[in-house]
A tleap script that builds the chain and sets N, CA, C and O, in Angstrom:
source leaprc.protein.ff14SB
mol = sequence {
  NMET LEU TRP TYR GLU LEU ARG GLU LEU ARG
  THR HIE GLY LEU LYS PHE ARG ARG GLN ALA
  PRO ILE GLY PRO TYR ILE VAL ASP PHE LEU
  CYS PRO SER VAL ARG LEU VAL VAL GLU VAL
  ASP GLY ASP LEU HIE GLU THR GLY PRO GLY
  LYS ARG HIE ASP ALA ASN ARG ASP ALA TYR
  LEU ASN SER LEU GLY TYR VAL VAL LEU ARG
  ILE ASP GLU PRO ASP VAL THR HIE SER ALA
  TRP HIE VAL ALA GLN MET VAL LYS GLU LYS
  ALA GLU HIE LEU ILE GLY ASP PRO SER ARG
  PRO LEU ARG GLY HIE PRO PRO LEU LYS GLY
  GLU GLY ASN ALA GLY GLU GLN CTHR
}
set mol.1.N position { 244.522 172.093 147.214 }
set mol.1.CA position { 245.011 170.761 146.885 }
set mol.1.C position { 244.451 170.286 145.550 }
set mol.1.O position { 245.170 169.727 144.721 }
set mol.2.N position { 243.139 170.520 145.354 }
set mol.2.CA position { 242.517 170.055 144.115 }
set mol.2.C position { 243.069 170.799 142.907 }
set mol.2.O position { 243.218 170.212 141.836 }
set mol.3.N position { 243.372 172.073 143.065 }
set mol.3.CA position { 243.897 172.860 141.952 }
set mol.3.C position { 245.166 172.216 141.382 }
set mol.3.O position { 245.322 172.128 140.164 }
set mol.4.N position { 246.059 171.773 142.249 }
set mol.4.CA position { 247.295 171.159 141.767 }
set mol.4.C position { 247.016 169.869 141.002 }
set mol.4.O position { 247.687 169.572 140.014 }
set mol.5.N position { 246.042 169.117 141.451 }
set mol.5.CA position { 245.688 167.871 140.754 }
set mol.5.C position { 245.004 168.164 139.412 }
set mol.5.O position { 245.277 167.492 138.418 }
set mol.6.N position { 244.125 169.155 139.386 }
set mol.6.CA position { 243.444 169.494 138.132 }
set mol.6.C position { 244.427 170.036 137.102 }
set mol.6.O position { 244.275 169.785 135.906 }
set mol.7.N position { 245.414 170.764 137.547 }
set mol.7.CA position { 246.420 171.285 136.621 }
set mol.7.C position { 247.166 170.144 135.932 }
set mol.7.O position { 247.583 170.285 134.782 }
set mol.8.N position { 247.335 169.031 136.613 }
set mol.8.CA position { 248.021 167.876 136.029 }
set mol.8.C position { 247.213 167.248 134.891 }
set mol.8.O position { 247.765 166.504 134.080 }
set mol.9.N position { 245.929 167.537 134.825 }
set mol.9.CA position { 245.098 166.964 133.762 }
set mol.9.C position { 245.373 167.604 132.402 }
set mol.9.O position { 244.827 167.167 131.389 }
set mol.10.N position { 246.215 168.636 132.377 }
set mol.10.CA position { 246.622 169.228 131.089 }
set mol.10.C position { 247.249 168.169 130.197 }
set mol.10.O position { 247.125 168.237 128.974 }
set mol.11.N position { 247.917 167.196 130.789 }
set mol.11.CA position { 248.542 166.135 129.993 }
set mol.11.C position { 247.494 165.304 129.264 }
set mol.11.O position { 247.817 164.578 128.324 }
set mol.12.N position { 246.237 165.409 129.695 }
set mol.12.CA position { 245.128 164.704 129.042 }
set mol.12.C position { 244.303 165.665 128.178 }
set mol.12.O position { 243.218 165.309 127.716 }
set mol.13.N position { 244.812 166.871 127.963 }
set mol.13.CA position { 244.119 167.845 127.124 }
set mol.13.C position { 243.029 168.621 127.833 }
set mol.13.O position { 242.229 169.290 127.180 }
set mol.14.N position { 242.976 168.548 129.155 }
set mol.14.CA position { 241.951 169.247 129.926 }
set mol.14.C position { 242.597 170.404 130.681 }
set mol.14.O position { 243.405 170.199 131.586 }
set mol.15.N position { 242.230 171.612 130.297 }
set mol.15.CA position { 242.785 172.801 130.949 }
set mol.15.C position { 241.720 173.422 131.833 }
set mol.15.O position { 240.607 173.696 131.383 }
set mol.16.N position { 242.058 173.639 133.071 }
set mol.16.CA position { 241.132 174.211 134.044 }
set mol.16.C position { 241.549 175.623 134.415 }
set mol.16.O position { 242.731 175.968 134.410 }
set mol.17.N position { 240.559 176.421 134.732 }
set mol.17.CA position { 240.775 177.753 135.297 }
set mol.17.C position { 240.280 177.716 136.736 }
set mol.17.O position { 239.335 176.998 137.064 }
set mol.18.N position { 240.923 178.488 137.574 }
set mol.18.CA position { 240.531 178.579 138.983 }
set mol.18.C position { 239.850 179.922 139.198 }
set mol.18.O position { 240.281 180.936 138.649 }
set mol.19.N position { 238.774 179.930 140.005 }
set mol.19.CA position { 238.036 181.149 140.325 }
set mol.19.C position { 237.645 181.894 139.047 }
set mol.19.O position { 237.991 183.062 138.867 }
set mol.20.N position { 236.923 181.207 138.171 }
set mol.20.CA position { 236.550 181.754 136.863 }
set mol.20.C position { 235.179 182.426 136.934 }
set mol.20.O position { 234.236 181.842 137.469 }
set mol.21.N position { 235.055 183.649 136.401 }
set mol.21.CA position { 233.752 184.309 136.385 }
set mol.21.C position { 232.871 183.784 135.252 }
set mol.21.O position { 233.317 183.627 134.116 }
set mol.22.N position { 231.613 183.518 135.590 }
set mol.22.CA position { 230.585 183.180 134.593 }
set mol.22.C position { 229.359 183.978 135.001 }
set mol.22.O position { 228.740 183.694 136.027 }
set mol.23.N position { 229.011 184.968 134.207 }
set mol.23.CA position { 227.888 185.834 134.559 }
set mol.23.C position { 228.124 186.459 135.916 }
set mol.23.O position { 229.210 186.975 136.184 }
set mol.24.N position { 227.112 186.420 136.783 }
set mol.24.CA position { 227.265 187.045 138.095 }
set mol.24.C position { 227.988 186.161 139.121 }
set mol.24.O position { 228.128 186.553 140.279 }
set mol.25.N position { 228.439 184.994 138.713 }
set mol.25.CA position { 229.037 184.039 139.647 }
set mol.25.C position { 230.532 183.847 139.375 }
set mol.25.O position { 231.020 184.091 138.271 }
set mol.26.N position { 231.227 183.410 140.398 }
set mol.26.CA position { 232.617 182.977 140.257 }
set mol.26.C position { 232.637 181.514 140.665 }
set mol.26.O position { 232.332 181.167 141.806 }
set mol.27.N position { 233.003 180.658 139.711 }
set mol.27.CA position { 233.012 179.224 139.981 }
set mol.27.C position { 234.393 178.809 140.483 }
set mol.27.O position { 235.395 179.452 140.172 }
set mol.28.N position { 234.433 177.736 141.256 }
set mol.28.CA position { 235.706 177.278 141.819 }
set mol.28.C position { 236.680 176.871 140.715 }
set mol.28.O position { 237.810 177.355 140.663 }
set mol.29.N position { 236.230 175.979 139.836 }
set mol.29.CA position { 237.080 175.500 138.747 }
set mol.29.C position { 236.239 175.357 137.490 }
set mol.29.O position { 235.071 174.973 137.550 }
set mol.30.N position { 236.847 175.671 136.343 }
set mol.30.CA position { 236.148 175.611 135.067 }
set mol.30.C position { 237.056 174.993 134.023 }
set mol.30.O position { 238.212 175.387 133.875 }
set mol.31.N position { 236.515 174.010 133.295 }
set mol.31.CA position { 237.181 173.470 132.120 }
set mol.31.C position { 236.362 173.955 130.926 }
set mol.31.O position { 235.374 173.319 130.557 }
set mol.32.N position { 236.763 175.084 130.313 }
set mol.32.CA position { 235.928 175.691 129.272 }
set mol.32.C position { 235.718 174.807 128.053 }
set mol.32.O position { 234.656 174.869 127.434 }
set mol.33.N position { 236.701 173.986 127.690 }
set mol.33.CA position { 236.573 173.196 126.463 }
set mol.33.C position { 235.438 172.185 126.527 }
set mol.33.O position { 234.881 171.822 125.491 }
set mol.34.N position { 235.082 171.719 127.731 }
set mol.34.CA position { 233.972 170.771 127.868 }
set mol.34.C position { 232.818 171.356 128.665 }
set mol.34.O position { 231.844 170.665 128.962 }
set mol.35.N position { 232.936 172.651 129.014 }
set mol.35.CA position { 231.884 173.381 129.731 }
set mol.35.C position { 231.540 172.688 131.057 }
set mol.35.O position { 230.373 172.500 131.403 }
set mol.36.N position { 232.598 172.317 131.781 }
set mol.36.CA position { 232.451 171.636 133.063 }
set mol.36.C position { 232.860 172.573 134.186 }
set mol.36.O position { 233.963 173.119 134.187 }
set mol.37.N position { 231.959 172.750 135.139 }
set mol.37.CA position { 232.212 173.543 136.339 }
set mol.37.C position { 232.363 172.567 137.501 }
set mol.37.O position { 231.547 171.661 137.671 }
set mol.38.N position { 233.412 172.758 138.297 }
set mol.38.CA position { 233.627 171.942 139.485 }
set mol.38.C position { 233.520 172.858 140.695 }
set mol.38.O position { 234.269 173.827 140.819 }
set mol.39.N position { 232.589 172.549 141.578 }
set mol.39.CA position { 232.371 173.322 142.803 }
set mol.39.C position { 232.711 172.457 144.008 }
set mol.39.O position { 232.238 171.327 144.123 }
set mol.40.N position { 233.530 172.989 144.900 }
set mol.40.CA position { 233.876 172.294 146.137 }
set mol.40.C position { 232.997 172.873 147.237 }
set mol.40.O position { 233.075 174.062 147.548 }
set mol.41.N position { 232.162 172.025 147.819 }
set mol.41.CA position { 231.159 172.463 148.789 }
set mol.41.C position { 231.579 172.155 150.217 }
set mol.41.O position { 231.878 171.013 150.564 }
set mol.42.N position { 231.596 173.203 151.039 }
set mol.42.CA position { 231.833 173.058 152.465 }
set mol.42.C position { 230.518 173.021 153.220 }
set mol.42.O position { 229.457 172.831 152.626 }
set mol.43.N position { 230.591 173.203 154.535 }
set mol.43.CA position { 229.416 173.101 155.406 }
set mol.43.C position { 228.322 174.102 155.080 }
set mol.43.O position { 227.144 173.778 155.231 }
set mol.44.N position { 228.665 175.308 154.638 }
set mol.44.CA position { 227.651 176.326 154.346 }
set mol.44.C position { 226.680 175.891 153.250 }
set mol.44.O position { 225.546 176.366 153.187 }
set mol.45.N position { 227.133 174.995 152.400 }
set mol.45.CA position { 226.276 174.523 151.305 }
set mol.45.C position { 225.197 173.563 151.795 }
set mol.45.O position { 224.258 173.255 151.061 }
set mol.46.N position { 225.327 173.092 153.024 }
set mol.46.CA position { 224.361 172.147 153.587 }
set mol.46.C position { 223.194 172.839 154.289 }
set mol.46.O position { 222.235 172.180 154.692 }
set mol.47.N position { 223.266 174.156 154.437 }
set mol.47.CA position { 222.184 174.897 155.086 }
set mol.47.C position { 221.067 175.147 154.082 }
set mol.47.O position { 221.273 175.028 152.874 }
set mol.48.N position { 219.891 175.492 154.580 }
set mol.48.CA position { 218.771 175.808 153.699 }
set mol.48.C position { 219.095 176.919 152.720 }
set mol.48.O position { 218.904 176.741 151.516 }
set mol.49.N position { 219.582 178.070 153.196 }
set mol.49.CA position { 219.931 179.150 152.269 }
set mol.49.C position { 221.048 178.742 151.298 }
set mol.49.O position { 221.032 179.136 150.132 }
set mol.50.N position { 222.008 177.958 151.777 }
set mol.50.CA position { 223.091 177.510 150.904 }
set mol.50.C position { 222.584 176.610 149.794 }
set mol.50.O position { 223.013 176.731 148.646 }
set mol.51.N position { 221.671 175.705 150.130 }
set mol.51.CA position { 221.102 174.812 149.118 }
set mol.51.C position { 220.288 175.587 148.084 }
set mol.51.O position { 220.350 175.289 146.891 }
set mol.52.N position { 219.524 176.584 148.543 }
set mol.52.CA position { 218.742 177.405 147.602 }
set mol.52.C position { 219.664 178.193 146.674 }
set mol.52.O position { 219.427 178.265 145.468 }
set mol.53.N position { 220.708 178.778 147.239 }
set mol.53.CA position { 221.666 179.529 146.429 }
set mol.53.C position { 222.306 178.621 145.381 }
set mol.53.O position { 222.415 178.988 144.211 }
set mol.54.N position { 222.728 177.432 145.813 }
set mol.54.CA position { 223.354 176.493 144.882 }
set mol.54.C position { 222.386 176.063 143.784 }
set mol.54.O position { 222.784 175.932 142.627 }
set mol.55.N position { 221.130 175.843 144.133 }
set mol.55.CA position { 220.134 175.434 143.136 }
set mol.55.C position { 219.942 176.529 142.091 }
set mol.55.O position { 219.874 176.250 140.894 }
set mol.56.N position { 219.854 177.781 142.553 }
set mol.56.CA position { 219.707 178.898 141.612 }
set mol.56.C position { 220.941 179.043 140.732 }
set mol.56.O position { 220.837 179.248 139.523 }
set mol.57.N position { 222.080 178.937 141.342 }
set mol.57.CA position { 223.351 179.057 140.623 }
set mol.57.C position { 223.487 177.945 139.593 }
set mol.57.O position { 223.851 178.202 138.445 }
set mol.58.N position { 223.195 176.702 140.000 }
set mol.58.CA position { 223.289 175.573 139.076 }
set mol.58.C position { 222.322 175.734 137.912 }
set mol.58.O position { 222.675 175.446 136.768 }
set mol.59.N position { 221.102 176.192 138.193 }
set mol.59.CA position { 220.118 176.391 137.124 }
set mol.59.C position { 220.623 177.426 136.118 }
set mol.59.O position { 220.484 177.247 134.908 }
set mol.60.N position { 221.204 178.502 136.626 }
set mol.60.CA position { 221.747 179.530 135.740 }
set mol.60.C position { 222.870 178.954 134.882 }
set mol.60.O position { 222.873 179.135 133.665 }
set mol.61.N position { 223.818 178.266 135.504 }
set mol.61.CA position { 224.943 177.702 134.765 }
set mol.61.C position { 224.474 176.654 133.758 }
set mol.61.O position { 224.972 176.608 132.633 }
set mol.62.N position { 223.527 175.820 134.155 }
set mol.62.CA position { 222.964 174.824 133.230 }
set mol.62.C position { 222.291 175.496 132.036 }
set mol.62.O position { 222.373 174.998 130.913 }
set mol.63.N position { 221.623 176.633 132.281 }
set mol.63.CA position { 220.945 177.334 131.187 }
set mol.63.C position { 221.945 177.857 130.155 }
set mol.63.O position { 221.578 178.106 129.007 }
set mol.64.N position { 223.191 178.023 130.556 }
set mol.64.CA position { 224.242 178.459 129.640 }
set mol.64.C position { 224.997 177.286 129.016 }
set mol.64.O position { 225.941 177.483 128.250 }
set mol.65.N position { 224.573 176.063 129.350 }
set mol.65.CA position { 225.186 174.884 128.761 }
set mol.65.C position { 226.311 174.278 129.574 }
set mol.65.O position { 227.013 173.391 129.089 }
set mol.66.N position { 226.495 174.738 130.803 }
set mol.66.CA position { 227.536 174.179 131.665 }
set mol.66.C position { 226.986 173.002 132.455 }
set mol.66.O position { 225.808 172.975 132.812 }
set mol.67.N position { 227.845 172.039 132.721 }
set mol.67.CA position { 227.539 170.934 133.620 }
set mol.67.C position { 228.255 171.242 134.927 }
set mol.67.O position { 229.447 171.550 134.934 }
set mol.68.N position { 227.518 171.158 136.037 }
set mol.68.CA position { 228.092 171.466 137.343 }
set mol.68.C position { 228.324 170.154 138.097 }
set mol.68.O position { 227.410 169.349 138.277 }
set mol.69.N position { 229.543 169.969 138.522 }
set mol.69.CA position { 229.912 168.803 139.320 }
set mol.69.C position { 230.252 169.311 140.720 }
set mol.69.O position { 231.206 170.068 140.898 }
set mol.70.N position { 229.469 168.890 141.711 }
set mol.70.CA position { 229.678 169.332 143.092 }
set mol.70.C position { 230.432 168.252 143.855 }
set mol.70.O position { 230.089 167.070 143.803 }
set mol.71.N position { 231.462 168.688 144.561 }
set mol.71.CA position { 232.327 167.797 145.321 }
set mol.71.C position { 232.296 168.253 146.775 }
set mol.71.O position { 232.395 169.448 147.053 }
set mol.72.N position { 232.160 167.321 147.690 }
set mol.72.CA position { 232.212 167.659 149.114 }
set mol.72.C position { 233.654 167.943 149.524 }
set mol.72.O position { 234.577 167.217 149.154 }
set mol.73.N position { 233.825 169.010 150.292 }
set mol.73.CA position { 235.159 169.415 150.725 }
set mol.73.C position { 235.943 168.298 151.426 }
set mol.73.O position { 237.139 168.152 151.172 }
set mol.74.N position { 235.306 167.502 152.304 }
set mol.74.CA position { 236.077 166.418 152.940 }
set mol.74.C position { 236.657 165.414 151.936 }
set mol.74.O position { 237.713 164.831 152.185 }
set mol.75.N position { 235.972 165.210 150.802 }
set mol.75.CA position { 236.510 164.306 149.782 }
set mol.75.C position { 237.806 164.859 149.196 }
set mol.75.O position { 238.750 164.114 148.934 }
set mol.76.N position { 237.837 166.187 148.993 }
set mol.76.CA position { 239.048 166.824 148.479 }
set mol.76.C position { 240.169 166.718 149.503 }
set mol.76.O position { 241.312 166.417 149.159 }
set mol.77.N position { 239.832 166.968 150.758 }
set mol.77.CA position { 240.828 166.906 151.824 }
set mol.77.C position { 241.379 165.493 151.971 }
set mol.77.O position { 242.578 165.299 152.173 }
set mol.78.N position { 240.491 164.514 151.867 }
set mol.78.CA position { 240.898 163.120 152.030 }
set mol.78.C position { 241.772 162.648 150.866 }
set mol.78.O position { 242.808 162.018 151.085 }
set mol.79.N position { 241.355 162.953 149.617 }
set mol.79.CA position { 242.129 162.486 148.467 }
set mol.79.C position { 241.829 163.344 147.241 }
set mol.79.O position { 240.953 163.017 146.441 }
set mol.80.N position { 242.557 164.431 147.105 }
set mol.80.CA position { 242.380 165.322 145.960 }
set mol.80.C position { 242.675 164.597 144.647 }
set mol.80.O position { 242.051 164.883 143.625 }
set mol.81.N position { 243.623 163.660 144.674 }
set mol.81.CA position { 243.949 162.923 143.465 }
set mol.81.C position { 242.746 162.123 142.971 }
set mol.81.O position { 242.437 162.140 141.780 }
set mol.82.N position { 242.062 161.421 143.884 }
set mol.82.CA position { 240.895 160.636 143.484 }
set mol.82.C position { 239.783 161.538 142.961 }
set mol.82.O position { 239.106 161.190 141.994 }
set mol.83.N position { 239.595 162.674 143.581 }
set mol.83.CA position { 238.580 163.623 143.099 }
set mol.83.C position { 238.941 164.087 141.686 }
set mol.83.O position { 238.071 164.169 140.820 }
set mol.84.N position { 240.217 164.387 141.453 }
set mol.84.CA position { 240.645 164.819 140.119 }
set mol.84.C position { 240.402 163.720 139.087 }
set mol.84.O position { 240.047 164.014 137.945 }
set mol.85.N position { 240.588 162.468 139.474 }
set mol.85.CA position { 240.316 161.365 138.546 }
set mol.85.C position { 238.827 161.284 138.215 }
set mol.85.O position { 238.455 160.992 137.078 }
set mol.86.N position { 237.977 161.542 139.210 }
set mol.86.CA position { 236.535 161.563 138.977 }
set mol.86.C position { 236.168 162.720 138.030 }
set mol.86.O position { 235.330 162.559 137.143 }
set mol.87.N position { 236.795 163.868 138.228 }
set mol.87.CA position { 236.562 165.019 137.348 }
set mol.87.C position { 237.012 164.684 135.929 }
set mol.87.O position { 236.321 165.010 134.963 }
set mol.88.N position { 238.161 164.038 135.803 }
set mol.88.CA position { 238.671 163.627 134.488 }
set mol.88.C position { 237.682 162.698 133.783 }
set mol.88.O position { 237.408 162.868 132.595 }
set mol.89.N position { 237.147 161.719 134.511 }
set mol.89.CA position { 236.167 160.800 133.920 }
set mol.89.C position { 234.926 161.541 133.449 }
set mol.89.O position { 234.397 161.260 132.374 }
set mol.90.N position { 234.463 162.489 134.259 }
set mol.90.CA position { 233.285 163.275 133.871 }
set mol.90.C position { 233.585 164.080 132.616 }
set mol.90.O position { 232.766 164.118 131.698 }
set mol.91.N position { 234.737 164.720 132.560 }
set mol.91.CA position { 235.115 165.507 131.384 }
set mol.91.C position { 235.213 164.624 130.145 }
set mol.91.O position { 234.752 165.010 129.071 }
set mol.92.N position { 235.802 163.455 130.284 }
set mol.92.CA position { 235.910 162.541 129.148 }
set mol.92.C position { 234.543 162.080 128.682 }
set mol.92.O position { 234.322 161.908 127.483 }
set mol.93.N position { 233.626 161.880 129.613 }
set mol.93.CA position { 232.253 161.520 129.253 }
set mol.93.C position { 231.611 162.651 128.451 }
set mol.93.O position { 230.925 162.398 127.460 }
set mol.94.N position { 231.830 163.893 128.873 }
set mol.94.CA position { 231.255 165.038 128.169 }
set mol.94.C position { 231.848 165.191 126.775 }
set mol.94.O position { 231.151 165.579 125.838 }
set mol.95.N position { 233.138 164.885 126.638 }
set mol.95.CA position { 233.778 164.948 125.320 }
set mol.95.C position { 233.117 163.953 124.377 }
set mol.95.O position { 232.944 164.238 123.192 }
set mol.96.N position { 232.748 162.789 124.897 }
set mol.96.CA position { 232.149 161.745 124.068 }
set mol.96.C position { 230.663 161.907 123.809 }
set mol.96.O position { 230.072 161.089 123.105 }
set mol.97.N position { 230.044 162.943 124.359 }
set mol.97.CA position { 228.602 163.145 124.195 }
set mol.97.C position { 228.353 163.996 122.951 }
set mol.97.O position { 228.593 165.203 122.976 }
set mol.98.N position { 227.874 163.382 121.854 }
set mol.98.CA position { 227.701 164.130 120.602 }
set mol.98.C position { 226.571 165.168 120.663 }
set mol.98.O position { 226.481 166.026 119.785 }
set mol.99.N position { 225.722 165.101 121.675 }
set mol.99.CA position { 224.612 166.053 121.750 }
set mol.99.C position { 225.015 167.384 122.369 }
set mol.99.O position { 224.222 168.325 122.382 }
set mol.100.N position { 226.251 167.476 122.886 }
set mol.100.CA position { 226.698 168.700 123.561 }
set mol.100.C position { 227.705 169.452 122.717 }
set mol.100.O position { 228.736 168.897 122.336 }
set mol.101.N position { 227.416 170.722 122.419 }
set mol.101.CA position { 228.464 171.544 121.811 }
set mol.101.C position { 229.503 171.848 122.880 }
set mol.101.O position { 229.146 172.200 124.004 }
set mol.102.N position { 230.779 171.717 122.547 }
set mol.102.CA position { 231.809 171.817 123.569 }
set mol.102.C position { 232.539 173.156 123.603 }
set mol.102.O position { 233.146 173.488 124.620 }
set mol.103.N position { 232.499 173.907 122.559 }
set mol.103.CA position { 233.264 175.151 122.561 }
set mol.103.C position { 232.317 176.329 122.410 }
set mol.103.O position { 231.180 176.186 121.958 }
set mol.104.N position { 232.811 177.492 122.797 }
set mol.104.CA position { 232.014 178.705 122.689 }
set mol.104.C position { 231.025 178.809 123.829 }
set mol.104.O position { 231.017 177.984 124.743 }
set mol.105.N position { 230.208 179.813 123.766 }
set mol.105.CA position { 229.190 180.009 124.788 }
set mol.105.C position { 227.951 180.553 124.123 }
set mol.105.O position { 228.045 181.128 123.039 }
set mol.106.N position { 226.792 180.392 124.731 }
set mol.106.CA position { 225.596 180.988 124.170 }
set mol.106.C position { 225.764 182.500 124.135 }
set mol.106.O position { 226.498 183.051 124.956 }
set mol.107.N position { 225.102 183.188 123.202 }
set mol.107.CA position { 225.242 184.633 123.142 }
set mol.107.C position { 224.842 185.285 124.462 }
set mol.107.O position { 223.832 184.927 125.069 }
set mol.108.N position { 225.650 186.243 124.891 }
set mol.108.CA position { 225.319 187.020 126.063 }
set mol.108.C position { 224.359 188.127 125.648 }
set mol.108.O position { 224.207 188.410 124.460 }
set mol.109.N position { 223.722 188.742 126.610 }
set mol.109.CA position { 222.803 189.838 126.310 }
set mol.109.C position { 223.546 190.882 125.485 }
set mol.109.O position { 224.631 191.331 125.856 }
set mol.110.N position { 222.943 191.260 124.363 }
set mol.110.CA position { 223.561 192.242 123.482 }
set mol.110.C position { 224.363 191.615 122.356 }
set mol.110.O position { 224.748 192.314 121.419 }
set mol.111.N position { 224.626 190.306 122.424 }
set mol.111.CA position { 225.324 189.623 121.349 }
set mol.111.C position { 224.308 188.961 120.437 }
set mol.111.O position { 223.118 188.920 120.747 }
set mol.112.N position { 224.768 188.458 119.340 }
set mol.112.CA position { 223.869 187.737 118.438 }
set mol.112.C position { 223.679 188.479 117.130 }
set mol.112.O position { 224.398 189.433 116.834 }
set mol.113.N position { 222.714 188.039 116.359 }
set mol.113.CA position { 222.456 188.641 115.045 }
set mol.113.C position { 221.762 189.981 115.200 }
set mol.113.O position { 220.983 190.200 116.128 }
set mol.114.N position { 222.065 190.870 114.268 }
set mol.114.CA position { 221.403 192.178 114.262 }
set mol.114.C position { 219.901 191.973 114.071 }
set mol.114.O position { 219.480 191.118 113.291 }
set mol.115.N position { 219.126 192.733 114.759 }
set mol.115.CA position { 217.665 192.642 114.632 }
set mol.115.C position { 217.022 191.703 115.627 }
set mol.115.O position { 215.809 191.750 115.826 }
set mol.116.N position { 217.829 190.834 116.268 }
set mol.116.CA position { 217.270 189.942 117.294 }
set mol.116.C position { 217.088 190.719 118.571 }
set mol.116.O position { 217.915 191.563 118.916 }
set mol.117.N position { 216.021 190.443 119.267 }
set mol.117.CA position { 215.825 191.059 120.562 }
set mol.117.C position { 216.207 190.077 121.630 }
set mol.117.O position { 215.913 188.886 121.530 }
set mol.118.N position { 216.879 190.587 122.679 }
set mol.118.CA position { 217.286 189.712 123.775 }
set mol.118.C position { 216.643 190.157 125.043 }
set mol.118.O position { 216.858 189.548 126.091 }
savepdb mol mol.pdb
quit
């Protein structure tokens, strides 16, 4: 349901990918132009192991310059449109933040200037 609503945000210049790979993870939704990851969390995310996994995953994504927005699954089920509007507001906020580079990605292992060690 959320995918259909996020796709409609193209009219606002926000293009999302579904099930996008970033490093060892596959994120639910990604808006690469503003480096926004949207994760829809079900019941498994509320367990101890689920919370630890999410914390590690979020730390990794944050280290690459991504902002992770976590949404509870019941919110999507109740009103995917409202969730998409919240995602749009977050993306617009990120666009207006001059301290964040919005395009590209940090060099991956093996990329970068010659002579640099990674």
